C-alpha positions as CSV (number, residue, x, y, z in Angstrom):
1,M,-7.6,13.0,-4.3
2,R,-8.1,10.0,-6.5
3,F,-6.8,6.9,-6.0
4,D,-6.9,3.4,-7.2
5,L,-8.8,1.0,-5.1
6,R,-7.1,-1.8,-6.6
7,A,-4.2,-1.1,-5.2
8,W,-5.1,-0.3,-1.7
9,C,-7.1,-3.8,-1.7
10,A,-4.1,-5.3,-3.3
11,L,-1.8,-4.0,-0.6
12,L,-3.9,-5.1,2.5
13,R,-4.3,-8.8,0.7
14,A,-0.5,-9.1,0.0
15,P,0.7,-12.1,2.1
16,G,2.6,-10.7,5.3
17,V,1.3,-7.5,5.4
18,G,-0.7,-7.0,8.7
19,S,-2.1,-3.8,10.1
20,K,1.6,-2.6,11.4
21,T,3.0,-3.4,7.9
22,Y,0.6,-1.9,6.3
23,H,0.8,1.6,8.0
24,T,4.6,1.7,7.8
25,L,4.5,1.1,4.1
26,L,2.0,3.9,3.7
27,E,4.0,6.3,6.0
28,A,7.1,5.7,3.8
29,F,5.4,5.5,0.4
30,G,2.7,7.6,1.0
31,S,0.5,5.5,-1.0
32,P,-0.3,1.9,-2.1
33,E,0.1,3.2,-5.8
34,A,3.4,4.7,-4.6
35,F,4.6,1.3,-3.2
36,F,3.5,-0.6,-6.4
37,H,5.5,2.0,-8.9
38,A,8.9,2.0,-6.7
39,P,11.9,0.5,-8.3
């Protein structure tokens, strides 16, 4: 599986995103890339 490390780091460093929110977003979108490409 290929992934963009920049997307992972950006999501981890986003204001207001802690570990619980991070995991919730990953469950909902599947990957940070999918989160950033969502409408």
